[in-house]
All heavy atoms as TSV, in Angstrom:
chain	resi	resn	atom	element	x	y	z
A	1	MET	N	N	42.977	19.006	-63.182
A	1	MET	CA	C	42.830	20.430	-63.382
A	1	MET	C	C	42.090	21.096	-62.223
A	1	MET	O	O	42.365	22.243	-61.913
A	1	MET	CB	C	42.071	20.697	-64.680
A	1	MET	CG	C	42.887	20.405	-65.896
A	1	MET	SD	S	44.353	21.391	-65.807
A	1	MET	CE	C	44.724	21.648	-67.454
A	2	TYR	N	N	41.150	20.342	-61.649
A	2	TYR	CA	C	40.423	20.924	-60.528
A	2	TYR	C	C	41.362	21.167	-59.350
A	2	TYR	O	O	41.209	22.149	-58.634
A	2	TYR	CB	C	39.259	20.015	-60.115
A	2	TYR	CG	C	38.401	20.635	-59.051
A	2	TYR	CD1	C	37.558	21.694	-59.360
A	2	TYR	CD2	C	38.446	20.188	-57.743
A	2	TYR	CE1	C	36.777	22.294	-58.392
A	2	TYR	CE2	C	37.671	20.774	-56.769
A	2	TYR	CZ	C	36.846	21.824	-57.096
A	2	TYR	OH	O	36.075	22.412	-56.129
A	3	LEU	N	N	42.333	20.274	-59.169
A	3	LEU	CA	C	43.303	20.441	-58.089
A	3	LEU	C	C	44.127	21.715	-58.281
A	3	LEU	O	O	44.418	22.422	-57.315
A	3	LEU	CB	C	44.220	19.219	-58.025
A	3	LEU	CG	C	45.201	19.157	-56.872
A	3	LEU	CD1	C	44.466	19.165	-55.543
A	3	LEU	CD2	C	46.061	17.921	-56.982
A	4	LEU	N	N	44.464	22.021	-59.508
A	4	LEU	CA	C	45.216	23.247	-59.807
A	4	LEU	C	C	44.368	24.484	-59.471
A	4	LEU	O	O	44.865	25.432	-58.858
A	4	LEU	CB	C	45.608	23.269	-61.285
A	4	LEU	CG	C	46.370	24.483	-61.773
A	4	LEU	CD1	C	47.727	24.558	-61.096
A	4	LEU	CD2	C	46.530	24.431	-63.267
A	5	ALA	N	N	43.111	24.475	-59.844
A	5	ALA	CA	C	42.223	25.601	-59.557
A	5	ALA	C	C	42.020	25.756	-58.044
A	5	ALA	O	O	42.045	26.870	-57.518
A	5	ALA	CB	C	40.883	25.406	-60.256
A	6	ALA	N	N	41.844	24.637	-57.354
A	6	ALA	CA	C	41.634	24.698	-55.903
A	6	ALA	C	C	42.876	25.202	-55.187
A	6	ALA	O	O	42.774	26.023	-54.261
A	6	ALA	CB	C	41.249	23.315	-55.379
A	7	SER	N	N	44.045	24.746	-55.601
A	7	SER	CA	C	45.270	25.203	-54.932
A	7	SER	C	C	45.530	26.686	-55.196
A	7	SER	O	O	45.995	27.405	-54.306
A	7	SER	CB	C	46.465	24.363	-55.357
A	7	SER	OG	O	46.692	24.482	-56.736
A	8	ALA	N	N	45.231	27.161	-56.395
A	8	ALA	CA	C	45.396	28.588	-56.682
A	8	ALA	C	C	44.413	29.424	-55.859
A	8	ALA	O	O	44.780	30.479	-55.321
A	8	ALA	CB	C	45.192	28.855	-58.164
A	9	GLY	N	N	43.183	28.970	-55.738
A	9	GLY	CA	C	42.190	29.678	-54.930
A	9	GLY	C	C	42.563	29.701	-53.459
A	9	GLY	O	O	42.460	30.733	-52.797
A	10	LEU	N	N	43.020	28.564	-52.937
A	10	LEU	CA	C	43.424	28.519	-51.534
A	10	LEU	C	C	44.665	29.365	-51.271
A	10	LEU	O	O	44.790	29.983	-50.219
A	10	LEU	CB	C	43.668	27.074	-51.106
A	10	LEU	CG	C	42.410	26.235	-50.909
A	10	LEU	CD1	C	42.778	24.795	-50.593
A	10	LEU	CD2	C	41.537	26.813	-49.816
A	11	ALA	N	N	45.580	29.422	-52.223
A	11	ALA	CA	C	46.760	30.271	-52.059
A	11	ALA	C	C	46.363	31.738	-51.993
A	11	ALA	O	O	46.872	32.490	-51.147
A	11	ALA	CB	C	47.733	30.032	-53.212
A	12	ALA	N	N	45.453	32.151	-52.838
A	12	ALA	CA	C	44.985	33.543	-52.816
A	12	ALA	C	C	44.241	33.840	-51.514
A	12	ALA	O	O	44.412	34.911	-50.919
A	12	ALA	CB	C	44.092	33.817	-54.012
A	13	GLY	N	N	43.426	32.902	-51.053
A	13	GLY	CA	C	42.717	33.076	-49.787
A	13	GLY	C	C	43.673	33.146	-48.604
A	13	GLY	O	O	43.479	33.941	-47.681
A	14	LEU	N	N	44.732	32.351	-48.642
A	14	LEU	CA	C	45.724	32.366	-47.574
A	14	LEU	C	C	46.482	33.698	-47.538
A	14	LEU	O	O	46.705	34.266	-46.460
A	14	LEU	CB	C	46.707	31.213	-47.747
A	14	LEU	CG	C	47.815	31.108	-46.705
A	14	LEU	CD1	C	47.223	30.785	-45.345
A	14	LEU	CD2	C	48.824	30.074	-47.115
A	15	ILE	N	N	46.840	34.199	-48.696
A	15	ILE	CA	C	47.539	35.486	-48.752
A	15	ILE	C	C	46.647	36.605	-48.219
A	15	ILE	O	O	47.087	37.451	-47.440
A	15	ILE	CB	C	48.018	35.775	-50.182
A	15	ILE	CG1	C	49.148	34.815	-50.550
A	15	ILE	CG2	C	48.474	37.218	-50.342
A	15	ILE	CD1	C	49.524	34.814	-52.006
A	16	ALA	N	N	45.381	36.598	-48.615
A	16	ALA	CA	C	44.448	37.608	-48.116
A	16	ALA	C	C	44.281	37.485	-46.608
A	16	ALA	O	O	44.227	38.490	-45.886
A	16	ALA	CB	C	43.103	37.470	-48.815
A	17	TRP	N	N	44.228	36.250	-46.101
A	17	TRP	CA	C	44.067	36.032	-44.668
A	17	TRP	C	C	45.290	36.536	-43.905
A	17	TRP	O	O	45.149	37.159	-42.851
A	17	TRP	CB	C	43.840	34.548	-44.385
A	17	TRP	CG	C	43.718	34.261	-42.928
A	17	TRP	CD1	C	42.643	34.485	-42.131
A	17	TRP	CD2	C	44.741	33.725	-42.082
A	17	TRP	NE1	N	42.936	34.105	-40.845
A	17	TRP	CE2	C	44.209	33.633	-40.796
A	17	TRP	CE3	C	46.039	33.302	-42.315
A	17	TRP	CZ2	C	44.944	33.147	-39.729
A	17	TRP	CZ3	C	46.767	32.815	-41.250
A	17	TRP	CH2	C	46.215	32.739	-39.978
A	18	LEU	N	N	46.488	36.270	-44.415
A	18	LEU	CA	C	47.708	36.724	-43.744
A	18	LEU	C	C	47.755	38.246	-43.634
A	18	LEU	O	O	48.124	38.790	-42.587
A	18	LEU	CB	C	48.947	36.213	-44.479
A	18	LEU	CG	C	49.233	34.720	-44.332
A	18	LEU	CD1	C	50.364	34.309	-45.259
A	18	LEU	CD2	C	49.549	34.364	-42.906
A	19	ILE	N	N	47.389	38.928	-44.705
A	19	ILE	CA	C	47.416	40.395	-44.693
A	19	ILE	C	C	46.340	40.951	-43.767
A	19	ILE	O	O	46.604	41.826	-42.936
A	19	ILE	CB	C	47.253	40.934	-46.127
A	19	ILE	CG1	C	48.490	40.567	-46.956
A	19	ILE	CG2	C	47.024	42.435	-46.123
A	19	ILE	CD1	C	48.323	40.793	-48.430
A	20	ALA	N	N	45.125	40.441	-43.889
A	20	ALA	CA	C	44.014	40.972	-43.100
A	20	ALA	C	C	44.141	40.611	-41.614
A	20	ALA	O	O	43.743	41.413	-40.753
A	20	ALA	CB	C	42.690	40.471	-43.656
A	21	SER	N	N	44.679	39.440	-41.288
A	21	SER	CA	C	44.825	39.076	-39.876
A	21	SER	C	C	45.841	39.974	-39.186
A	21	SER	O	O	45.678	40.310	-38.012
A	21	SER	CB	C	45.211	37.607	-39.728
A	21	SER	OG	O	46.482	37.367	-40.282
A	22	HIS	N	N	46.864	40.380	-39.904
A	22	HIS	CA	C	47.824	41.331	-39.333
A	22	HIS	C	C	47.127	42.663	-39.048
A	22	HIS	O	O	47.363	43.283	-38.005
A	22	HIS	CB	C	49.002	41.540	-40.283
A	22	HIS	CG	C	49.969	42.569	-39.808
A	22	HIS	ND1	N	50.821	42.344	-38.756
A	22	HIS	CD2	C	50.197	43.843	-40.210
A	22	HIS	CE1	C	51.539	43.426	-38.545
A	22	HIS	NE2	N	51.179	44.352	-39.416
A	23	TRP	N	N	46.274	43.099	-39.944
A	23	TRP	CA	C	45.538	44.347	-39.756
A	23	TRP	C	C	44.601	44.248	-38.551
A	23	TRP	O	O	44.486	45.195	-37.761
A	23	TRP	CB	C	44.763	44.684	-41.029
A	23	TRP	CG	C	44.004	45.946	-40.915
A	23	TRP	CD1	C	44.492	47.213	-41.009
A	23	TRP	CD2	C	42.610	46.076	-40.647
A	23	TRP	NE1	N	43.485	48.130	-40.832
A	23	TRP	CE2	C	42.318	47.447	-40.604
A	23	TRP	CE3	C	41.586	45.173	-40.445
A	23	TRP	CZ2	C	41.045	47.927	-40.365
A	23	TRP	CZ3	C	40.314	45.648	-40.201
A	23	TRP	CH2	C	40.051	47.007	-40.165
A	24	ILE	N	N	43.929	43.110	-38.390
A	24	ILE	CA	C	43.024	42.922	-37.244
A	24	ILE	C	C	43.818	42.943	-35.938
A	24	ILE	O	O	43.416	43.583	-34.961
A	24	ILE	CB	C	42.223	41.610	-37.385
A	24	ILE	CG1	C	41.163	41.764	-38.475
A	24	ILE	CG2	C	41.558	41.227	-36.066
A	24	ILE	CD1	C	40.403	40.500	-38.778
A	25	ALA	N	N	44.959	42.257	-35.909
A	25	ALA	CA	C	45.778	42.238	-34.694
A	25	ALA	C	C	46.285	43.640	-34.355
A	25	ALA	O	O	46.303	44.034	-33.179
A	25	ALA	CB	C	46.946	41.282	-34.869
A	26	ALA	N	N	46.699	44.395	-35.358
A	26	ALA	CA	C	47.164	45.765	-35.116
A	26	ALA	C	C	46.020	46.639	-34.618
A	26	ALA	O	O	46.224	47.494	-33.737
A	26	ALA	CB	C	47.767	46.348	-36.391
A	27	SER	N	N	44.824	46.428	-35.146
A	27	SER	CA	C	43.665	47.206	-34.700
A	27	SER	C	C	43.313	46.900	-33.247
A	27	SER	O	O	42.989	47.803	-32.475
A	27	SER	CB	C	42.459	46.907	-35.591
A	27	SER	OG	O	42.707	47.311	-36.903
A	28	ILE	N	N	43.385	45.641	-32.866
A	28	ILE	CA	C	43.090	45.258	-31.480
A	28	ILE	C	C	44.137	45.848	-30.546
A	28	ILE	O	O	43.806	46.360	-29.463
A	28	ILE	CB	C	42.998	43.731	-31.351
A	28	ILE	CG1	C	41.739	43.231	-32.080
A	28	ILE	CG2	C	42.980	43.294	-29.896
A	28	ILE	CD1	C	41.659	41.741	-32.226
A	29	ALA	N	N	45.397	45.805	-30.944
A	29	ALA	CA	C	46.459	46.397	-30.123
A	29	ALA	C	C	46.259	47.905	-29.994
A	29	ALA	O	O	46.474	48.477	-28.916
A	29	ALA	CB	C	47.822	46.088	-30.724
A	30	TRP	N	N	45.815	48.546	-31.062
A	30	TRP	CA	C	45.559	49.994	-31.028
A	30	TRP	C	C	44.422	50.307	-30.053
A	30	TRP	O	O	44.519	51.261	-29.273
A	30	TRP	CB	C	45.224	50.480	-32.433
A	30	TRP	CG	C	44.956	51.940	-32.503
A	30	TRP	CD1	C	45.868	52.956	-32.533
A	30	TRP	CD2	C	43.660	52.559	-32.527
A	30	TRP	NE1	N	45.228	54.167	-32.590
A	30	TRP	CE2	C	43.870	53.955	-32.585
A	30	TRP	CE3	C	42.365	52.081	-32.511
A	30	TRP	CZ2	C	42.814	54.857	-32.612
A	30	TRP	CZ3	C	41.319	52.977	-32.538
A	30	TRP	CH2	C	41.552	54.350	-32.592
A	31	VAL	N	N	43.361	49.507	-30.107
A	31	VAL	CA	C	42.233	49.729	-29.196
A	31	VAL	C	C	42.679	49.518	-27.753
A	31	VAL	O	O	42.297	50.294	-26.864
A	31	VAL	CB	C	41.046	48.793	-29.547
A	31	VAL	CG1	C	40.005	48.784	-28.447
A	31	VAL	CG2	C	40.422	49.199	-30.867
A	32	GLU	N	N	43.486	48.488	-27.495
A	32	GLU	CA	C	43.962	48.241	-26.135
A	32	GLU	C	C	44.857	49.372	-25.634
A	32	GLU	O	O	44.863	49.677	-24.446
A	32	GLU	CB	C	44.700	46.911	-26.064
A	32	GLU	CG	C	43.787	45.718	-26.171
A	32	GLU	CD	C	44.538	44.397	-26.197
A	32	GLU	OE1	O	45.770	44.401	-26.396
A	32	GLU	OE2	O	43.877	43.367	-26.011
A	33	ASP	N	N	45.626	49.986	-26.531
A	33	ASP	CA	C	46.459	51.127	-26.131
A	33	ASP	C	C	45.617	52.361	-25.826
A	33	ASP	O	O	45.905	53.106	-24.898
A	33	ASP	CB	C	47.468	51.467	-27.231
A	33	ASP	CG	C	48.587	50.459	-27.320
A	33	ASP	OD1	O	48.766	49.676	-26.361
A	33	ASP	OD2	O	49.280	50.437	-28.361
A	34	ARG	N	N	44.591	52.583	-26.644
A	34	ARG	CA	C	43.744	53.771	-26.466
A	34	ARG	C	C	42.788	53.637	-25.291
A	34	ARG	O	O	42.463	54.629	-24.646
A	34	ARG	CB	C	42.915	54.019	-27.741
A	34	ARG	CG	C	43.719	54.356	-28.944
A	34	ARG	CD	C	44.177	55.766	-28.845
A	34	ARG	NE	N	44.911	56.100	-30.063
A	34	ARG	CZ	C	45.476	57.240	-30.280
A	34	ARG	NH1	N	45.386	58.186	-29.388
A	34	ARG	NH2	N	46.145	57.463	-31.378
A	35	ARG	N	N	42.269	52.413	-25.067
A	35	ARG	CA	C	41.282	52.190	-24.004
A	35	ARG	C	C	41.736	51.022	-23.140
A	35	ARG	O	O	41.275	49.894	-23.312
A	35	ARG	CB	C	39.918	51.881	-24.620
A	35	ARG	CG	C	39.495	52.892	-25.642
A	35	ARG	CD	C	38.213	53.618	-25.463
A	35	ARG	NE	N	37.303	53.228	-24.448
A	35	ARG	CZ	C	36.046	52.862	-24.696
A	35	ARG	NH1	N	35.582	52.826	-25.912
A	35	ARG	NH2	N	35.255	52.562	-23.697
A	36	PRO	N	N	42.648	51.265	-22.218
A	36	PRO	CA	C	43.208	50.171	-21.415
A	36	PRO	C	C	42.177	49.448	-20.543
A	36	PRO	O	O	42.404	48.308	-20.145
A	36	PRO	CB	C	44.270	50.848	-20.556
A	36	PRO	CG	C	44.094	52.292	-20.704
A	36	PRO	CD	C	43.239	52.546	-21.887
A	37	GLU	N	N	41.054	50.077	-20.283
A	37	GLU	CA	C	40.020	49.410	-19.472
A	37	GLU	C	C	39.358	48.255	-20.221
A	37	GLU	O	O	38.701	47.412	-19.622
A	37	GLU	CB	C	38.958	50.421	-19.007
A	37	GLU	CG	C	38.070	50.983	-20.109
A	37	GLU	CD	C	38.649	52.217	-20.794
A	37	GLU	OE1	O	39.781	52.604	-20.506
A	37	GLU	OE2	O	37.927	52.782	-21.627
A	38	LEU	N	N	39.530	48.197	-21.538
A	38	LEU	CA	C	38.926	47.121	-22.317
A	38	LEU	C	C	39.806	45.874	-22.420
A	38	LEU	O	O	39.351	44.847	-22.915
A	38	LEU	CB	C	38.622	47.615	-23.742
A	38	LEU	CG	C	37.484	48.608	-23.892
A	38	LEU	CD1	C	37.326	49.013	-25.343
A	38	LEU	CD2	C	36.191	48.024	-23.360
A	39	VAL	N	N	41.046	45.958	-21.955
A	39	VAL	CA	C	41.962	44.817	-22.060
A	39	VAL	C	C	41.384	43.637	-21.284
A	39	VAL	O	O	41.103	43.716	-20.101
A	39	VAL	CB	C	43.360	45.183	-21.515
A	39	VAL	CG1	C	44.261	43.964	-21.506
A	39	VAL	CG2	C	43.973	46.290	-22.349
A	40	GLY	N	N	41.174	42.520	-21.979
A	40	GLY	CA	C	40.638	41.315	-21.357
A	40	GLY	C	C	39.148	41.333	-21.115
A	40	GLY	O	O	38.619	40.391	-20.521
A	41	SER	N	N	38.449	42.347	-21.573
A	41	SER	CA	C	37.007	42.421	-21.341
A	41	SER	C	C	36.256	41.508	-22.306
A	41	SER	O	O	36.761	41.117	-23.357
A	41	SER	CB	C	36.515	43.859	-21.498
A	41	SER	OG	O	36.592	44.248	-22.855
A	42	ARG	N	N	35.035	41.186	-21.916
A	42	ARG	CA	C	34.198	40.350	-22.781
A	42	ARG	C	C	33.881	41.043	-24.098
A	42	ARG	O	O	33.809	40.404	-25.140
A	42	ARG	CB	C	32.891	40.006	-22.084
A	42	ARG	CG	C	33.008	38.949	-21.071
A	42	ARG	CD	C	31.640	38.558	-20.579
A	42	ARG	NE	N	31.775	37.559	-19.535
A	42	ARG	CZ	C	30.761	36.946	-18.998
A	42	ARG	NH1	N	29.538	37.242	-19.384
A	42	ARG	NH2	N	30.951	36.048	-18.064
A	43	GLN	N	N	33.690	42.343	-24.031
A	43	GLN	CA	C	33.341	43.106	-25.231
A	43	GLN	C	C	34.457	43.030	-26.270
A	43	GLN	O	O	34.201	42.794	-27.444
A	43	GLN	CB	C	33.074	44.553	-24.852
A	43	GLN	CG	C	32.655	45.422	-26.006
A	43	GLN	CD	C	32.436	46.867	-25.570
A	43	GLN	OE1	O	32.700	47.233	-24.436
A	43	GLN	NE2	N	31.960	47.681	-26.485
A	44	LEU	N	N	35.691	43.193	-25.840
A	44	LEU	CA	C	36.820	43.146	-26.763
A	44	LEU	C	C	37.052	41.723	-27.279
A	44	LEU	O	O	37.342	41.526	-28.457
A	44	LEU	CB	C	38.086	43.686	-26.103
A	44	LEU	CG	C	39.270	43.928	-27.028
A	44	LEU	CD1	C	38.904	44.929	-28.119
A	44	LEU	CD2	C	40.458	44.429	-26.243
A	45	ARG	N	N	36.904	40.738	-26.401
A	45	ARG	CA	C	37.060	39.340	-26.845
A	45	ARG	C	C	35.980	38.961	-27.838
A	45	ARG	O	O	36.244	38.250	-28.813
A	45	ARG	CB	C	37.040	38.402	-25.650
A	45	ARG	CG	C	38.311	38.465	-24.831
A	45	ARG	CD	C	38.334	37.391	-23.797
A	45	ARG	NE	N	37.074	37.403	-23.030
A	45	ARG	CZ	C	36.969	37.112	-21.759
A	45	ARG	NH1	N	38.038	36.781	-21.084
A	45	ARG	NH2	N	35.813	37.140	-21.150
A	46	ALA	N	N	34.753	39.423	-27.618
A	46	ALA	CA	C	33.666	39.126	-28.551
A	46	ALA	C	C	33.906	39.808	-29.896
A	46	ALA	O	O	33.688	39.195	-30.953
A	46	ALA	CB	C	32.331	39.574	-27.965
A	47	ALA	N	N	34.365	41.049	-29.862
A	47	ALA	CA	C	34.663	41.759	-31.110
A	47	ALA	C	C	35.790	41.069	-31.871
A	47	ALA	O	O	35.745	40.946	-33.106
A	47	ALA	CB	C	35.038	43.210	-30.812
A	48	GLU	N	N	36.796	40.582	-31.145
A	48	GLU	CA	C	37.900	39.862	-31.780
A	48	GLU	C	C	37.417	38.555	-32.401
A	48	GLU	O	O	37.804	38.212	-33.524
A	48	GLU	CB	C	38.975	39.568	-30.742
A	48	GLU	CG	C	40.179	38.860	-31.287
A	48	GLU	CD	C	41.234	38.607	-30.222
A	48	GLU	OE1	O	41.039	38.979	-29.050
A	48	GLU	OE2	O	42.263	38.021	-30.583
A	49	ALA	N	N	36.548	37.837	-31.701
A	49	ALA	CA	C	36.019	36.580	-32.229
A	49	ALA	C	C	35.180	36.818	-33.475
A	49	ALA	O	O	35.286	36.067	-34.458
A	49	ALA	CB	C	35.193	35.872	-31.159
A	50	VAL	N	N	34.369	37.850	-33.466
A	50	VAL	CA	C	33.542	38.173	-34.636
A	50	VAL	C	C	34.415	38.576	-35.822
A	50	VAL	O	O	34.210	38.122	-36.949
A	50	VAL	CB	C	32.517	39.275	-34.291
A	50	VAL	CG1	C	31.869	39.835	-35.533
A	50	VAL	CG2	C	31.467	38.729	-33.338
A	51	ALA	N	N	35.415	39.417	-35.559
A	51	ALA	CA	C	36.296	39.875	-36.638
A	51	ALA	C	C	37.084	38.711	-37.234
A	51	ALA	O	O	37.185	38.574	-38.462
A	51	ALA	CB	C	37.241	40.947	-36.123
A	52	CYS	N	N	37.616	37.850	-36.389
A	52	CYS	CA	C	38.404	36.720	-36.894
A	52	CYS	C	C	37.516	35.696	-37.608
A	52	CYS	O	O	37.920	35.118	-38.621
A	52	CYS	CB	C	39.165	36.061	-35.751
A	52	CYS	SG	S	40.500	37.098	-35.117
A	53	GLY	N	N	36.328	35.477	-37.094
A	53	GLY	CA	C	35.405	34.557	-37.758
A	53	GLY	C	C	34.957	35.082	-39.109
A	53	GLY	O	O	34.898	34.327	-40.088
A	54	ALA	N	N	34.649	36.366	-39.171
A	54	ALA	CA	C	34.251	36.968	-40.446
A	54	ALA	C	C	35.405	36.941	-41.443
A	54	ALA	O	O	35.199	36.685	-42.633
A	54	ALA	CB	C	33.782	38.405	-40.220
A	55	LEU	N	N	36.617	37.176	-40.957
A	55	LEU	CA	C	37.791	37.114	-41.835
A	55	LEU	C	C	37.982	35.716	-42.389
A	55	LEU	O	O	38.233	35.547	-43.580
A	55	LEU	CB	C	39.042	37.556	-41.064
A	55	LEU	CG	C	40.366	37.389	-41.812
A	55	LEU	CD1	C	40.396	38.268	-43.055
A	55	LEU	CD2	C	41.528	37.693	-40.894
A	56	PHE	N	N	37.842	34.703	-41.538
A	56	PHE	CA	C	37.993	33.323	-41.997
A	56	PHE	C	C	36.965	32.983	-43.066
A	56	PHE	O	O	37.301	32.425	-44.115
A	56	PHE	CB	C	37.868	32.360	-40.818
A	56	PHE	CG	C	37.888	30.918	-41.230
A	56	PHE	CD1	C	39.070	30.316	-41.607
A	56	PHE	CD2	C	36.717	30.177	-41.256
A	56	PHE	CE1	C	39.085	28.989	-41.999
A	56	PHE	CE2	C	36.721	28.858	-41.643
A	56	PHE	CZ	C	37.915	28.246	-42.013
A	57	LEU	N	N	35.712	33.330	-42.814
A	57	LEU	CA	C	34.658	33.025	-43.786
A	57	LEU	C	C	34.851	33.797	-45.092
A	57	LEU	O	O	34.638	33.254	-46.174
A	57	LEU	CB	C	33.292	33.325	-43.182
A	57	LEU	CG	C	32.858	32.394	-42.053
A	57	LEU	CD1	C	31.520	32.859	-41.474
A	57	LEU	CD2	C	32.776	30.961	-42.524
A	58	ALA	N	N	35.273	35.051	-44.993
A	58	ALA	CA	C	35.501	35.848	-46.202
A	58	ALA	C	C	36.657	35.291	-47.030
A	58	ALA	O	O	36.564	35.208	-48.265
A	58	ALA	CB	C	35.778	37.297	-45.824
A	59	CYS	N	N	37.721	34.882	-46.375
A	59	CYS	CA	C	38.863	34.318	-47.118
A	59	CYS	C	C	38.523	32.959	-47.711
A	59	CYS	O	O	38.963	32.633	-48.813
A	59	CYS	CB	C	40.086	34.221	-46.219
A	59	CYS	SG	S	40.789	35.834	-45.840
A	60	LEU	N	N	37.740	32.171	-47.005
A	60	LEU	CA	C	37.302	30.888	-47.549
A	60	LEU	C	C	36.392	31.101	-48.754
A	60	LEU	O	O	36.520	30.407	-49.769
A	60	LEU	CB	C	36.576	30.096	-46.465
A	60	LEU	CG	C	36.377	28.617	-46.712
A	60	LEU	CD1	C	37.710	27.916	-46.885
A	60	LEU	CD2	C	35.609	28.009	-45.559
A	61	ALA	N	N	35.494	32.080	-48.664
A	61	ALA	CA	C	34.627	32.403	-49.794
A	61	ALA	C	C	35.442	32.906	-50.980
A	61	ALA	O	O	35.173	32.529	-52.131
A	61	ALA	CB	C	33.594	33.450	-49.383
A	62	LEU	N	N	36.450	33.730	-50.716
A	62	LEU	CA	C	37.335	34.208	-51.786
A	62	LEU	C	C	38.045	33.038	-52.457
A	62	LEU	O	O	38.144	32.980	-53.688
A	62	LEU	CB	C	38.353	35.200	-51.222
A	62	LEU	CG	C	39.444	35.662	-52.191
A	62	LEU	CD1	C	38.835	36.525	-53.291
A	62	LEU	CD2	C	40.530	36.413	-51.444
A	63	ALA	N	N	38.531	32.101	-51.659
A	63	ALA	CA	C	39.243	30.944	-52.212
A	63	ALA	C	C	38.324	30.112	-53.108
A	63	ALA	O	O	38.709	29.728	-54.214
A	63	ALA	CB	C	39.801	30.086	-51.076
A	64	PHE	N	N	37.114	29.838	-52.651
A	64	PHE	CA	C	36.184	29.051	-53.458
A	64	PHE	C	C	35.756	29.802	-54.716
A	64	PHE	O	O	35.617	29.209	-55.783
A	64	PHE	CB	C	34.952	28.638	-52.643
A	64	PHE	CG	C	35.206	27.467	-51.743
A	64	PHE	CD1	C	35.082	27.597	-50.381
A	64	PHE	CD2	C	35.574	26.241	-52.264
A	64	PHE	CE1	C	35.316	26.529	-49.542
A	64	PHE	CE2	C	35.817	25.159	-51.441
A	64	PHE	CZ	C	35.685	25.303	-50.072
A	65	TRP	N	N	35.554	31.108	-54.580
A	65	TRP	CA	C	35.151	31.910	-55.730
A	65	TRP	C	C	36.236	31.912	-56.802
A	65	TRP	O	O	35.963	31.736	-57.988
A	65	TRP	CB	C	34.814	33.320	-55.267
A	65	TRP	CG	C	34.392	34.236	-56.356
A	65	TRP	CD1	C	33.231	34.168	-57.080
A	65	TRP	CD2	C	35.127	35.350	-56.853
A	65	TRP	NE1	N	33.209	35.206	-57.992
A	65	TRP	CE2	C	34.350	35.929	-57.881
A	65	TRP	CE3	C	36.345	35.916	-56.520
A	65	TRP	CZ2	C	34.789	37.043	-58.574
A	65	TRP	CZ3	C	36.764	37.032	-57.214
A	65	TRP	CH2	C	35.991	37.575	-58.237
A	66	LEU	N	N	37.489	32.135	-56.379
A	66	LEU	CA	C	38.587	32.132	-57.343
A	66	LEU	C	C	38.797	30.752	-57.957
A	66	LEU	O	O	39.069	30.642	-59.157
A	66	LEU	CB	C	39.874	32.610	-56.682
A	66	LEU	CG	C	39.962	34.097	-56.429
A	66	LEU	CD1	C	41.221	34.421	-55.652
A	66	LEU	CD2	C	39.927	34.872	-57.718
A	67	ALA	N	N	38.676	29.709	-57.144
A	67	ALA	CA	C	38.812	28.352	-57.687
A	67	ALA	C	C	37.724	28.076	-58.718
A	67	ALA	O	O	37.988	27.481	-59.771
A	67	ALA	CB	C	38.738	27.327	-56.555
A	68	ARG	N	N	36.519	28.531	-58.450
A	68	ARG	CA	C	35.426	28.336	-59.411
A	68	ARG	C	C	35.685	29.116	-60.696
A	68	ARG	O	O	35.464	28.611	-61.795
A	68	ARG	CB	C	34.107	28.770	-58.789
A	68	ARG	CG	C	32.912	28.584	-59.698
A	68	ARG	CD	C	31.631	28.654	-58.919
A	68	ARG	NE	N	30.422	28.963	-59.601
A	68	ARG	CZ	C	29.944	28.400	-60.688
A	68	ARG	NH1	N	30.624	27.498	-61.304
A	68	ARG	NH2	N	28.784	28.736	-61.198
A	69	LEU	N	N	36.146	30.367	-60.573
A	69	LEU	CA	C	36.457	31.156	-61.768
A	69	LEU	C	C	37.554	30.494	-62.605
A	69	LEU	O	O	37.455	30.442	-63.832
A	69	LEU	CB	C	36.893	32.566	-61.376
A	69	LEU	CG	C	35.812	33.538	-60.957
A	69	LEU	CD1	C	36.428	34.853	-60.556
A	69	LEU	CD2	C	34.803	33.748	-62.065
A	70	ILE	N	N	38.584	30.013	-61.929
A	70	ILE	CA	C	39.674	29.357	-62.658
A	70	ILE	C	C	39.173	28.079	-63.306
A	70	ILE	O	O	39.508	27.777	-64.461
A	70	ILE	CB	C	40.864	29.104	-61.718
A	70	ILE	CG1	C	41.483	30.432	-61.282
A	70	ILE	CG2	C	41.922	28.223	-62.380
A	70	ILE	CD1	C	42.500	30.297	-60.168
A	71	TRP	N	N	38.371	27.323	-62.585
A	71	TRP	CA	C	37.834	26.058	-63.128
A	71	TRP	C	C	36.974	26.325	-64.359
A	71	TRP	O	O	37.052	25.600	-65.351
A	71	TRP	CB	C	37.028	25.348	-62.061
A	71	TRP	CG	C	36.375	24.100	-62.559
A	71	TRP	CD1	C	35.050	23.900	-62.766
A	71	TRP	CD2	C	37.021	22.878	-62.926
A	71	TRP	NE1	N	34.826	22.645	-63.235
A	71	TRP	CE2	C	36.034	21.990	-63.346
A	71	TRP	CE3	C	38.348	22.479	-62.943
A	71	TRP	CZ2	C	36.321	20.706	-63.780
A	71	TRP	CZ3	C	38.639	21.202	-63.383
A	71	TRP	CH2	C	37.636	20.333	-63.793
A	72	ILE	N	N	36.172	27.380	-64.322
A	72	ILE	CA	C	35.330	27.724	-65.471
A	72	ILE	C	C	36.202	28.119	-66.665
A	72	ILE	O	O	35.907	27.742	-67.808
A	72	ILE	CB	C	34.348	28.850	-65.103
A	72	ILE	CG1	C	33.272	28.312	-64.161
A	72	ILE	CG2	C	33.696	29.449	-66.344
A	72	ILE	CD1	C	32.383	29.382	-63.568
A	73	GLN	N	N	37.285	28.819	-66.411
A	73	GLN	CA	C	38.186	29.232	-67.504
A	73	GLN	C	C	38.936	28.042	-68.081
A	73	GLN	O	O	39.228	28.019	-69.280
A	73	GLN	CB	C	39.184	30.282	-67.004
A	73	GLN	CG	C	38.564	31.604	-66.668
A	73	GLN	CD	C	37.942	32.256	-67.886
A	73	GLN	OE1	O	38.474	32.223	-68.972
A	73	GLN	NE2	N	36.764	32.852	-67.690
A	74	ILE	N	N	39.251	27.067	-67.267
A	74	ILE	CA	C	39.981	25.890	-67.740
A	74	ILE	C	C	39.090	25.038	-68.635
A	74	ILE	O	O	39.559	24.494	-69.629
A	74	ILE	CB	C	40.515	25.058	-66.548
A	74	ILE	CG1	C	41.640	25.818	-65.867
A	74	ILE	CG2	C	41.011	23.696	-67.000
A	74	ILE	CD1	C	42.135	25.158	-64.585
A	75	LYS	N	N	37.825	24.937	-68.295
A	75	LYS	CA	C	36.897	24.107	-69.084
A	75	LYS	C	C	36.881	24.619	-70.460
A	75	LYS	O	O	36.725	24.652	-71.421
A	75	LYS	CB	C	35.506	24.131	-68.498
A	75	LYS	CG	C	35.363	23.280	-67.265
A	75	LYS	CD	C	34.026	23.514	-66.658
A	75	LYS	CE	C	33.222	22.249	-66.644
A	75	LYS	NZ	N	31.933	22.411	-66.034
C-alpha cells in the first residue's frame, strides 16, 4: 500500500513539475527577449538555477506530502 501512495504522490509531483517548468522556461525566454543584454549573464543563470532548484524542492515536497496524506487515509 505504501508503494501505491508513493507512486500517486510522485505522479502528482511530476505533473506539477512539468507544468511549472514550462512556465519557468517561458519566463526566462520572455526576460531574454525584453532585456537582450542579460542573455548568458551570470545574473540570469543564477536566477534560473534558483528557480529550477526551488521548483524541484517544491515538487518533491508536494510528492511526499501527498504520499503521506494518502498513506494516512489508507491506514
